[in-house]
Each structure stands twice: as C-alpha cells, then as structure tokens.
DSSP file (Angstrom, degrees, kcal/mol; ACC not computed):
  #  RESIDUE AA STRUCTURE BP1 BP2  ACC     N-H-->O    O-->H-N    N-H-->O    O-->H-N    TCO  KAPPA ALPHA  PHI   PSI    X-CA   Y-CA   Z-CA
    1    1 A X              0   0    0      0, 0.0     2,-0.3     0, 0.0     0, 0.0   0.000 360.0 360.0 360.0 129.4  -51.8   41.9  -20.5
    2    2 A X        -     0   0    0      1,-0.1     2,-0.2   137,-0.0    71,-0.1  -0.572 360.0-117.3 -78.5 135.9  -49.7   44.6  -22.1
    3    3 A X        -     0   0    0     -2,-0.3     2,-0.3    70,-0.1    -1,-0.1  -0.536  28.2-158.2 -73.5 135.5  -47.3   43.5  -24.9
    4    4 A X    >   -     0   0    0     -2,-0.2     3,-1.9     1,-0.1     4,-0.3  -0.869  26.2-120.0-111.7 148.3  -43.7   44.1  -24.1
    5    5 A X  G >  S+     0   0    0     -2,-0.3     3,-1.6     1,-0.3   106,-0.1   0.855 113.8  60.4 -54.7 -35.5  -40.9   44.3  -26.8
    6    6 A X  G 3  S+     0   0    0      1,-0.3    -1,-0.3   105,-0.1   105,-0.0   0.693  96.7  61.5 -66.8 -17.7  -39.2   41.3  -25.2
    7    7 A X  G <  S+     0   0    0     -3,-1.9    -1,-0.3     2,-0.0     2,-0.2   0.529  96.4  79.3 -82.9  -6.7  -42.3   39.2  -25.9
    8    8 A X    <   -     0   0    0     -3,-1.6     2,-0.4    -4,-0.3   101,-0.0  -0.623  60.8-155.7-106.5 159.7  -42.0   39.8  -29.7
    9    9 A X    >   -     0   0    0     -2,-0.2     3,-2.1    99,-0.0    97,-0.3  -0.984  33.3-100.5-130.5 144.3  -39.8   38.3  -32.5
   10   10 A X  T 3  S+     0   0    0     -2,-0.4    97,-0.2     1,-0.3     3,-0.1  -0.426 112.5  26.8 -60.1 133.1  -38.8   39.8  -35.8
   11   11 A X  T 3  S+     0   0    0     95,-3.1    -1,-0.3     1,-0.3     2,-0.2   0.230  88.1 136.8  95.4 -12.1  -41.1   38.3  -38.5
   12   12 A X    <   -     0   0    0     -3,-2.1    94,-2.5    94,-0.1     2,-0.5  -0.492  56.3-127.3 -70.3 131.0  -44.0   37.7  -36.1
   13   13 A X  E     +A  105   0A   0     92,-0.2    92,-0.3    -2,-0.2     3,-0.1  -0.692  32.5 172.1 -77.0 124.4  -47.4   38.6  -37.4
   14   14 A X  E     +     0   0A   0     90,-2.7     2,-0.3    -2,-0.5    91,-0.2   0.597  61.4   7.3-109.1 -16.6  -49.0   40.9  -34.8
   15   15 A X  E     -A  104   0A   0     89,-1.3    89,-3.0     2,-0.0    -1,-0.3  -0.983  54.4-177.1-163.0 152.0  -52.1   42.0  -36.6
   16   16 A X  E     +A  103   0A   0     -2,-0.3     2,-0.3    87,-0.2    87,-0.2  -0.972  11.3 166.7-145.9 157.9  -54.2   41.4  -39.8
   17   17 A X  E     -A  102   0A   0     85,-2.1    85,-3.0    -2,-0.3     2,-0.4  -0.970  25.6-144.2-168.4 156.7  -57.3   42.9  -41.3
   18   18 A X  E     -A  101   0A   0     -2,-0.3     2,-0.4    83,-0.2    83,-0.2  -0.992  18.7-168.0-125.3 137.2  -59.4   43.2  -44.4
   19   19 A X  E     -A  100   0A   0     81,-2.6    81,-3.0    -2,-0.4     2,-0.6  -0.983   9.6-150.4-132.4 122.3  -61.2   46.5  -45.2
   20   20 A X  E     -A   99   0A   0     -2,-0.4     2,-0.4    79,-0.2    79,-0.2  -0.817  12.9-164.5 -96.4 122.6  -63.9   46.9  -47.8
   21   21 A X  E     -A   98   0A   0     77,-3.8    77,-2.3    -2,-0.6     2,-0.3  -0.856   7.8-177.2-104.4 140.7  -64.1   50.3  -49.4
   22   22 A X     >  -     0   0    0     -2,-0.4     4,-1.6    75,-0.2     5,-0.1  -0.758  45.9 -99.2-123.8 173.2  -67.2   51.4  -51.4
   23   23 A X  H  > S+     0   0    0     70,-0.3     4,-2.1    71,-0.3     5,-0.2   0.866 126.5  57.7 -61.6 -34.2  -68.0   54.5  -53.4
   24   24 A X  H  > S+     0   0    0      1,-0.2     4,-2.5     2,-0.2    -1,-0.2   0.897 101.6  55.0 -60.8 -39.6  -69.9   55.6  -50.3
   25   25 A X  H  > S+     0   0    0      1,-0.2     4,-2.5     2,-0.2    -1,-0.2   0.902 107.9  49.6 -58.0 -41.2  -66.6   55.3  -48.3
   26   26 A X  H  X S+     0   0    0     -4,-1.6     4,-2.6     2,-0.2    -1,-0.2   0.890 109.8  49.9 -67.9 -39.4  -64.9   57.6  -50.8
   27   27 A X  H  X S+     0   0    0     -4,-2.1     4,-2.2     2,-0.2    -2,-0.2   0.923 112.4  47.7 -64.2 -43.8  -67.7   60.2  -50.6
   28   28 A X  H  X S+     0   0    0     -4,-2.5     4,-2.1     1,-0.2    -2,-0.2   0.921 112.9  48.3 -63.6 -43.2  -67.6   60.2  -46.8
   29   29 A X  H  X S+     0   0    0     -4,-2.5     4,-2.9     2,-0.2     6,-0.3   0.909 108.9  53.9 -64.3 -41.1  -63.8   60.5  -46.8
   30   30 A X  H  X S+     0   0    0     -4,-2.6     4,-2.6     1,-0.2     5,-0.4   0.921 109.9  48.0 -58.9 -43.7  -63.9   63.3  -49.3
   31   31 A X  H  < S+     0   0    0     -4,-2.2    -1,-0.2     1,-0.2    -2,-0.2   0.894 115.4  44.2 -63.9 -39.9  -66.3   65.2  -47.0
   32   32 A X  H  < S+     0   0    0     -4,-2.1    -2,-0.2     1,-0.2    -1,-0.2   0.864 124.3  33.7 -72.6 -36.5  -64.1   64.6  -43.9
   33   33 A X  H  < S-     0   0    0     -4,-2.9    -2,-0.2    -5,-0.2    -3,-0.2   0.711  98.2-127.1 -94.1 -22.4  -60.8   65.4  -45.7
   34   34 A X     <  +     0   0    0     -4,-2.6     2,-1.2    -5,-0.3    -3,-0.2   0.545  64.3 136.3  83.5   6.9  -62.0   68.1  -48.1
   35   35 A X        +     0   0    0     -5,-0.4    -1,-0.2    -6,-0.3    -2,-0.1  -0.737  17.5 162.4 -92.0  94.2  -60.4   66.2  -51.0
   36   36 A X        +     0   0    0     -2,-1.2     2,-0.2    -3,-0.1    -1,-0.1  -0.044  11.0 152.7-103.8  30.5  -63.1   66.5  -53.7
   37   37 A X    >   -     0   0    0      1,-0.2     3,-2.2     2,-0.1     4,-0.1  -0.453  48.7-132.2 -58.7 125.9  -60.9   65.6  -56.6
   38   38 A X  G >> S+     0   0    0      1,-0.3     4,-2.8    -2,-0.2     3,-1.7   0.637  98.5  77.8 -63.9 -13.3  -63.3   64.1  -59.1
   39   39 A X  G 34 S+     0   0    0      1,-0.3    16,-2.0     2,-0.2    -1,-0.3   0.685  91.4  58.4 -65.8 -13.2  -61.1   61.1  -59.8
   40   40 A X  G <4 S+     0   0    0     -3,-2.2    -1,-0.3    14,-0.2    -2,-0.2   0.421 124.5  13.9 -95.2   0.4  -62.4   59.8  -56.5
   41   41 A X  T <4 S+     0   0    0     -3,-1.7     2,-0.5     1,-0.2    -2,-0.2   0.462 112.6  68.5-149.9  -6.5  -66.0   59.9  -57.5
   42   42 A X     X  -     0   0    0     -4,-2.8     4,-2.3     1,-0.1    -1,-0.2  -0.947  50.7-164.9-126.4 115.4  -66.4   60.2  -61.3
   43   43 A X  H  > S+     0   0    0     -2,-0.5     4,-3.0     1,-0.2     5,-0.3   0.892  91.1  56.6 -59.9 -40.9  -65.4   57.4  -63.7
   44   44 A X  H  > S+     0   0    0      1,-0.2     4,-1.7     2,-0.2    -1,-0.2   0.903 110.0  43.9 -62.2 -40.9  -65.5   59.7  -66.7
   45   45 A X  H  > S+     0   0    0     -7,-0.2     4,-0.9     2,-0.2    -1,-0.2   0.929 114.2  49.9 -68.8 -44.8  -63.0   62.2  -65.2
   46   46 A X  H ><>S+     0   0    0     -4,-2.3     5,-2.4    -8,-0.3     3,-0.8   0.925 113.4  46.2 -59.2 -45.0  -60.7   59.4  -63.9
   47   47 A X  H ><5S+     0   0    0     -4,-3.0     3,-1.7     1,-0.2    -1,-0.2   0.822 103.5  63.2 -69.0 -30.4  -60.7   57.7  -67.3
   48   48 A X  H 3<5S+     0   0    0     -4,-1.7    -1,-0.2     1,-0.3    -2,-0.2   0.729 105.3  46.8 -67.7 -19.7  -60.1   61.0  -69.1
   49   49 A X  T <<5S-     0   0    0     -4,-0.9    -1,-0.3    -3,-0.8    -2,-0.2   0.165 129.6 -94.1-106.1  16.9  -56.8   61.3  -67.3
   50   50 A X  T < 5S+     0   0    0     -3,-1.7    -3,-0.2     1,-0.3     2,-0.2   0.582  81.2 133.1  89.5  10.4  -55.8   57.7  -68.1
   51   51 A X      < -     0   0    0     -5,-2.4    -1,-0.3    -6,-0.2     3,-0.1  -0.581  64.2-121.9 -91.7 158.4  -57.0   56.0  -65.0
   52   52 A X  S    S-     0   0    0     -2,-0.2     2,-0.3     1,-0.2    -5,-0.1   0.705  75.6 -64.4 -71.8 -17.4  -59.0   52.7  -65.0
   53   53 A X  S    S-     0   0    0     -7,-0.1    -1,-0.2   -14,-0.1    40,-0.1  -0.970  92.2  -6.6 160.6-165.0  -61.8   54.4  -63.1
   54   54 A X        -     0   0    0     -2,-0.3    38,-2.5    38,-0.2     2,-0.3  -0.290  64.5-154.9 -59.0 136.0  -62.5   55.9  -59.7
   55   55 A X  B     -E   91   0B   0    -16,-2.0    36,-0.2    36,-0.3     2,-0.1  -0.867  17.2-111.7-115.7 148.1  -59.6   55.5  -57.2
   56   56 A X        -     0   0    0     34,-2.9    34,-0.4    -2,-0.3     2,-0.1  -0.475  46.4 -96.8 -67.8 147.0  -59.5   55.5  -53.4
   57   57 A X     >  -     0   0    0      1,-0.1     4,-2.2    -2,-0.1     5,-0.2  -0.424  27.8-130.8 -61.5 138.2  -57.8   58.5  -51.9
   58   58 A X  H  > S+     0   0    0      1,-0.2     4,-2.5     2,-0.2     5,-0.2   0.906 108.2  50.7 -59.0 -42.4  -54.2   57.6  -51.0
   59   59 A X  H  > S+     0   0    0      2,-0.2     4,-2.3     1,-0.2    -1,-0.2   0.809 107.7  53.6 -70.4 -27.9  -54.5   59.0  -47.5
   60   60 A X  H  > S+     0   0    0      2,-0.2     4,-2.7     1,-0.2     5,-0.2   0.933 109.9  47.8 -66.9 -45.8  -57.7   56.9  -47.0
   61   61 A X  H  X S+     0   0    0     -4,-2.2     4,-2.2     1,-0.2    -2,-0.2   0.927 113.4  48.1 -58.8 -45.5  -55.7   53.8  -48.0
   62   62 A X  H  X S+     0   0    0     -4,-2.5     4,-1.2     1,-0.2    -1,-0.2   0.906 112.5  48.6 -62.8 -43.0  -52.9   54.8  -45.7
   63   63 A X  H  X S+     0   0    0     -4,-2.3     4,-0.6     1,-0.2     3,-0.3   0.899 111.9  47.9 -66.0 -41.7  -55.3   55.4  -42.8
   64   64 A X  H >< S+     0   0    0     -4,-2.7     3,-1.0     1,-0.2     4,-0.4   0.900 107.2  58.3 -64.3 -40.4  -57.1   52.1  -43.2
   65   65 A X  H 3< S+     0   0    0     -4,-2.2     3,-0.4     1,-0.3     4,-0.3   0.796 103.9  50.0 -64.2 -30.5  -53.8   50.2  -43.5
   66   66 A X  H >X S+     0   0    0     -4,-1.2     4,-2.0    -3,-0.3     3,-0.7   0.649  86.8  89.4 -82.9 -14.0  -52.5   51.4  -40.1
   67   67 A X  H <X S+     0   0    0     -3,-1.0     4,-2.8    -4,-0.6     5,-0.2   0.858  80.9  55.2 -57.3 -42.0  -55.8   50.4  -38.2
   68   68 A X  H 3> S+     0   0    0     -4,-0.4     4,-2.0    -3,-0.4    -1,-0.2   0.881 109.9  48.4 -59.4 -34.5  -54.8   46.8  -37.4
   69   69 A X  H <> S+     0   0    0     -3,-0.7     4,-2.6    -4,-0.3     5,-0.3   0.916 110.4  50.3 -70.0 -42.5  -51.6   48.1  -35.7
   70   70 A X  H  X S+     0   0    0     -4,-2.0     4,-1.8     1,-0.2     5,-0.4   0.923 112.0  48.5 -59.7 -44.2  -53.6   50.7  -33.7
   71   71 A X  H  < S+     0   0    0     -4,-2.8    -1,-0.2     1,-0.2    -2,-0.2   0.897 111.0  51.4 -62.1 -40.0  -56.0   48.0  -32.6
   72   72 A X  H  < S+     0   0    0     -4,-2.0    -2,-0.2    -5,-0.2    -1,-0.2   0.925 115.1  39.6 -64.6 -46.3  -53.1   45.8  -31.6
   73   73 A X  H  < S-     0   0    0     -4,-2.6    -1,-0.2    -5,-0.1    -2,-0.2   0.705 100.8-138.2 -80.5 -18.1  -51.4   48.4  -29.5
   74   74 A X  S  < S+     0   0    0     -4,-1.8     2,-0.3    -5,-0.3    -3,-0.1   0.453  76.1  65.4  82.8  -0.5  -54.7   49.7  -28.1
   75   75 A X    >   -     0   0    0     -5,-0.4     3,-2.1     1,-0.1     4,-0.3  -0.870  65.5-149.0-157.7 117.8  -53.9   53.4  -28.3
   76   76 A X  G >  S+     0   0    0     -2,-0.3     3,-1.5     1,-0.3    -1,-0.1   0.757  97.0  70.0 -61.6 -21.9  -53.3   55.5  -31.4
   77   77 A X  G 3  S+     0   0    0      1,-0.3    -1,-0.3    -7,-0.1    61,-0.1   0.664  85.0  69.7 -68.9 -14.4  -50.9   57.7  -29.3
   78   78 A X  G <  S+     0   0    0     -3,-2.1    60,-2.7    -8,-0.1     2,-0.7   0.661  75.1  95.0 -77.0 -15.1  -48.5   54.8  -29.3
   79   79 A X  E <   +B  137   0A   0     -3,-1.5    58,-0.2    -4,-0.3     3,-0.1  -0.688  48.1 171.6 -76.2 113.8  -47.8   55.3  -33.0
   80   80 A X  E     +     0   0A   0     56,-2.7     2,-0.3    -2,-0.7    57,-0.2   0.608  64.4   8.2-101.6 -15.2  -44.7   57.5  -33.1
   81   81 A X  E     -B  136   0A   0     55,-1.3    55,-3.0     2,-0.0     2,-0.3  -0.946  57.4-179.1-163.6 144.3  -44.0   57.3  -36.8
   82   82 A X  E     +B  135   0A   0     -2,-0.3     2,-0.3    53,-0.2    53,-0.2  -0.938  10.9 167.3-151.3 124.3  -45.8   56.0  -39.9
   83   83 A X  E     +B  134   0A   0     51,-2.4    51,-2.6    -2,-0.3     2,-0.3  -0.991   2.4 169.7-140.1 145.9  -44.5   56.2  -43.5
   84   84 A X  E     -     0   0A   0     -2,-0.3     2,-0.4    49,-0.2    48,-0.2  -0.943  26.7-135.0-143.3 166.2  -45.5   54.6  -46.8
   85   85 A X  E     -B  131   0A   0     46,-2.3    46,-3.4    -2,-0.3     2,-0.7  -0.998  26.9-129.3-119.3 131.4  -44.7   54.8  -50.5
   86   86 A X  E     +B  130   0A   0     -2,-0.4    44,-0.2    44,-0.2     3,-0.1  -0.716  36.5 165.6 -81.5 116.8  -47.8   54.7  -52.7
   87   87 A X        +     0   0    0     42,-1.8     2,-0.3    -2,-0.7    43,-0.2   0.741  60.8  12.0-106.3 -28.9  -47.0   52.0  -55.3
   88   88 A X  S    S-     0   0    0     41,-1.3    -1,-0.3    39,-0.1     2,-0.1  -0.995  74.2-115.4-148.1 144.9  -50.4   51.3  -57.0
   89   89 A X        -     0   0    0     -2,-0.3     2,-0.7    -3,-0.1   -32,-0.1  -0.388  24.1-128.7 -74.7 161.2  -53.7   53.0  -57.0
   90   90 A X        -     0   0    0    -34,-0.4   -34,-2.9    -2,-0.1     2,-0.2  -0.893  19.8-152.8-112.7 100.2  -56.8   51.3  -55.6
   91   91 A X  B     -E   55   0B   0     -2,-0.7     2,-0.7   -36,-0.2   -36,-0.3  -0.539   5.6-150.8 -72.0 136.2  -59.6   51.3  -58.1
   92   92 A X        -     0   0    0    -38,-2.5   -38,-0.2    -2,-0.2     6,-0.2  -0.904  11.7-141.5-114.0 104.6  -63.0   51.2  -56.4
   93   93 A X  B  >  -F   97   0C   0      4,-1.3     4,-1.7    -2,-0.7   -70,-0.3  -0.340  13.0-128.6 -65.7 141.7  -65.6   49.5  -58.5
   94   94 A X  T  4 S+     0   0    0      1,-0.2   -71,-0.3     2,-0.2    -1,-0.1   0.861 105.5  26.1 -60.6 -37.4  -69.1   51.0  -58.4
   95   95 A X  T  4 S+     0   0    0      2,-0.1    -1,-0.2   -73,-0.1    -2,-0.0   0.882 133.5  30.0 -93.1 -45.3  -70.8   47.7  -57.7
   96   96 A X  T  4 S-     0   0    0      1,-0.2    -2,-0.2   -74,-0.0     2,-0.1   0.627  84.8-159.0 -95.9 -14.8  -68.1   45.6  -56.0
   97   97 A X  B  <  -F   93   0C   0     -4,-1.7    -4,-1.3   -77,-0.1     2,-0.3  -0.392  31.2 -78.7  68.9-150.3  -66.0   48.2  -54.2
   98   98 A X  E     -A   21   0A   0    -77,-2.3   -77,-3.8    -6,-0.2     2,-0.5  -0.975  30.3-147.5-152.9 137.6  -62.5   47.2  -53.3
   99   99 A X  E     -A   20   0A   0     -2,-0.3    26,-0.6   -79,-0.2     2,-0.4  -0.944  10.9-157.9-113.7 123.1  -61.1   45.1  -50.4
  100  100 A X  E     -AC  19 124A   0    -81,-3.0   -81,-2.6    -2,-0.5     2,-0.4  -0.796   5.2-154.0 -95.2 137.5  -57.7   45.9  -48.9
  101  101 A X  E     -AC  18 123A   0     22,-2.8    22,-2.5    -2,-0.4     2,-0.4  -0.937  10.2-168.2-112.1 136.7  -55.8   43.2  -47.0
  102  102 A X  E     -AC  17 122A   0    -85,-3.0   -85,-2.1    -2,-0.4     2,-0.4  -0.986  10.3-177.4-128.7 130.3  -53.3   44.2  -44.4
  103  103 A X  E     -AC  16 121A   0     18,-1.9    18,-2.6    -2,-0.4     2,-0.5  -0.997  11.7-159.9-124.4 126.9  -50.7   42.0  -42.6
  104  104 A X  E     +AC  15 120A   0    -89,-3.0   -90,-2.7    -2,-0.4   -89,-1.3  -0.930  13.8 177.3-112.6 119.7  -48.6   43.6  -39.9
  105  105 A X  E     -AC  13 119A   0     14,-2.7    14,-3.2    -2,-0.5     2,-0.4  -0.916  37.6-103.5-121.8 147.1  -45.3   41.9  -39.0
  106  106 A X  E     + C   0 118A   0    -94,-2.5   -95,-3.1    -2,-0.4    12,-0.3  -0.545  38.0 175.2 -66.5 124.4  -42.6   42.9  -36.5
  107  107 A X  E     -     0   0A   0     10,-3.6     2,-0.3     1,-0.4    11,-0.2   0.738  63.2  -4.0-102.8 -31.7  -39.7   44.3  -38.6
  108  108 A X  E     - C   0 117A   0      9,-1.5     9,-2.7   -99,-0.1     2,-0.4  -0.978  57.7-150.2-161.4 151.0  -37.3   45.5  -35.8
  109  109 A X  E     - C   0 116A   0     -2,-0.3     2,-0.7     7,-0.2     7,-0.2  -0.994   3.7-167.0-130.6 128.4  -37.3   45.7  -32.0
  110  110 A X  E  >> - C   0 115A   0      5,-2.3     4,-2.2    -2,-0.4     5,-0.9  -0.874   8.2-176.2-112.2  94.9  -35.4   48.2  -29.9
  111  111 A X  T  45S+     0   0    0     -2,-0.7    -1,-0.2     1,-0.2  -106,-0.1   0.891  78.9  55.8 -58.4 -42.4  -35.6   46.7  -26.4
  112  112 A X  T  45S+     0   0    0      1,-0.2    -1,-0.2    -3,-0.1    -2,-0.0   0.915 118.5  30.1 -61.1 -46.7  -33.9   49.7  -24.8
  113  113 A X  T  45S-     0   0    0      2,-0.2    27,-0.3    -3,-0.1    -1,-0.2   0.678 101.6-127.4 -87.2 -17.7  -36.3   52.4  -26.1
  114  114 A X  T  <5 +     0   0    0     -4,-2.2    25,-3.5     1,-0.3     2,-0.5   0.657  62.8 138.0  78.6  15.5  -39.3   50.1  -26.2
  115  115 A X  E   < -CD 110 138A   0     -5,-0.9    -5,-2.3    23,-0.2     2,-0.4  -0.820  34.1-166.8-101.0 132.9  -40.0   51.0  -29.8
  116  116 A X  E     -CD 109 137A   0     21,-2.8    21,-2.8    -2,-0.5     2,-0.6  -0.953  14.1-141.1-117.8 133.7  -41.0   48.3  -32.3
  117  117 A X  E     -CD 108 136A   0     -9,-2.7   -10,-3.6    -2,-0.4    -9,-1.5  -0.846  17.2-162.5 -92.9 126.5  -41.1   48.8  -36.1
  118  118 A X  E     -CD 106 135A   0     17,-3.7    17,-2.9    -2,-0.6     2,-0.5  -0.944   6.1-149.3-111.2 125.1  -44.0   47.0  -37.6
  119  119 A X  E     -CD 105 134A   0    -14,-3.2   -14,-2.7    -2,-0.5     2,-0.4  -0.807  12.1-149.8 -96.6 130.1  -43.9   46.4  -41.4
  120  120 A X  E     -CD 104 133A   0     13,-2.9     2,-0.6    -2,-0.5    13,-0.6  -0.820  10.6-160.5-102.9 136.9  -47.2   46.4  -43.3
  121  121 A X  E     -C  103   0A   0    -18,-2.6   -18,-1.9    -2,-0.4     2,-0.5  -0.972  18.7-175.5-109.4 114.2  -48.0   44.4  -46.3
  122  122 A X  E     +CD 102 130A   0      8,-0.6     7,-2.7    -2,-0.6     8,-1.0  -0.950   7.6 173.9-118.5 119.1  -51.0   46.1  -47.9
  123  123 A X  E     -CD 101 128A   0    -22,-2.5   -22,-2.8    -2,-0.5     2,-0.4  -0.894  23.9-167.6-129.3 154.4  -52.6   44.5  -51.0
  124  124 A X  E >  S-CD 100 127A   0      3,-2.5     3,-2.0    -2,-0.3   -24,-0.1  -0.976  86.1 -10.4-135.6 123.2  -55.6   44.8  -53.3
  125  125 A X  T 3  S-     0   0    0    -26,-0.6     3,-0.1    -2,-0.4   -25,-0.1   0.818 130.3 -55.3  58.9  31.4  -56.4   42.0  -55.6
  126  126 A X  T 3  S+     0   0    0      1,-0.3     2,-0.4   -25,-0.0    -1,-0.3   0.343 115.8 112.6  84.8  -6.9  -53.1   40.3  -54.8
  127  127 A X  E <  S- D   0 124A   0     -3,-2.0    -3,-2.5     1,-0.0     2,-0.3  -0.815  72.4-116.6-102.0 139.6  -51.0   43.4  -55.7
  128  128 A X  E     + D   0 123A   0     -2,-0.4    -5,-0.3    -5,-0.2     3,-0.1  -0.571  31.1 177.9 -71.5 129.2  -49.1   45.5  -53.2
  129  129 A X  E     +     0   0A   0     -7,-2.7   -42,-1.8    -2,-0.3   -41,-1.3   0.611  68.3  45.1-110.1 -17.7  -50.5   49.0  -53.0
  130  130 A X  E    S-BD  86 122A   0     -8,-1.0    -8,-0.6   -44,-0.2     3,-0.4  -0.989  72.9-161.0-126.8 123.6  -48.3   50.5  -50.3
  131  131 A X  E    S+B   85   0A   0    -46,-3.4   -46,-2.3    -2,-0.4     3,-0.2  -0.713  70.8   8.2-101.6 154.3  -44.6   49.9  -50.4
  132  132 A X  E    S+     0   0A   0     -2,-0.3     2,-0.8     1,-0.2    -1,-0.2   0.853  80.2 175.7  47.0  41.4  -42.1   50.3  -47.5
  133  133 A X  E     + D   0 120A   0    -13,-0.6   -13,-2.9    -3,-0.4     2,-0.4  -0.690   5.0 171.0 -80.5 112.5  -45.1   50.8  -45.2
  134  134 A X  E     -BD  83 119A   0    -51,-2.6   -51,-2.4    -2,-0.8     2,-0.5  -0.984  20.1-167.9-132.9 134.7  -43.6   51.0  -41.7
  135  135 A X  E     -BD  82 118A   0    -17,-2.9   -17,-3.7    -2,-0.4     2,-0.6  -0.981   8.9-155.3-120.6 127.0  -45.2   51.9  -38.4
  136  136 A X  E     -BD  81 117A   0    -55,-3.0   -56,-2.7    -2,-0.5   -55,-1.3  -0.910  17.8-174.5-101.4 126.2  -43.1   52.6  -35.3
  137  137 A X  E     -BD  79 116A   0    -21,-2.8   -21,-2.8    -2,-0.6     2,-0.6  -0.946  21.6-133.8-123.2 142.2  -44.9   52.0  -32.1
  138  138 A X  E     + D   0 115A   0    -60,-2.7   -23,-0.2    -2,-0.4   -24,-0.1  -0.834  23.1 173.1 -93.7 121.4  -43.9   52.7  -28.5
  139  139 A X              0   0    0    -25,-3.5   -24,-0.2    -2,-0.6    -1,-0.1   0.312 360.0 360.0-104.3   5.1  -44.6   49.8  -26.2
  140  140 A X              0   0    0    -26,-0.4    -1,-0.1   -27,-0.3   -25,-0.1   0.477 360.0 360.0 -71.9 360.0  -42.7   51.5  -23.3
C-alpha cells in the first residue's frame, strides 16, 4: 500500500536506522567519490591539523543519513530536495568504527502538492552531527 500525505501526521516517525562506518567504508567511499583527502584515512595527518583522528567524509554521512527515507518512500526519485548543515565531524576509530543513528520524522505536510518534509535527527555517540537535515519527498 502506497503512503499518502493524508495518512501522515506532523511529528510521526516514518523511518529509523543505524549505520556502522569503518575505515574500509571510508576507503571505498574515497574511491567512489574521488575524495582522497588524507584526513579520511590517516590519523597522523588528521591530528596534524587539529582533528581527533580520521573523519568520515561529510557527503558520506549525508548520503547514509537519507537512506532510511529512501527506503521508506521506495524510490530515490521521490526525493525532490535534501539539505543539511554539518554540525560535528564523525571520527571513525580504527578498531571500533563509528555508528550513525538516524530518526526520520514528518516535519510538514503539503496535501495539495503531495510533498512531505521529513526532518532527520542524525547522531553519533549521542551528539547531533547534521543540523537542519530536511528531506522533501513527493508522495503524489
């Protein structure tokens, strides 16, 4: 059954997910994206510029965070807009990696257009890492 905007309520959780990133994840993403900045794979370089260690790519974090919404709507083409503010880096420990938690809630509903704004809460270690993360999806 296809979800209709009228079936939703503001504040309703529509999707959740946890995503574990490892150093291998970062290497794979670097190869796919072409972003080989050494702060994403070398602790010594990251620390030399004042970072706690290797960090996940911002765009990887952003891409992972939208996945529960894509799964919920069933078609990535239904995402008509997606915006975030990067508020904290995601350090990826060599042994333990990093786990991102995502909660997607309905933020606004436009019944006429069939577009729903979904607000994401994206956290790592209890801290928000993406601020004002909003996905607009067409359910029409």
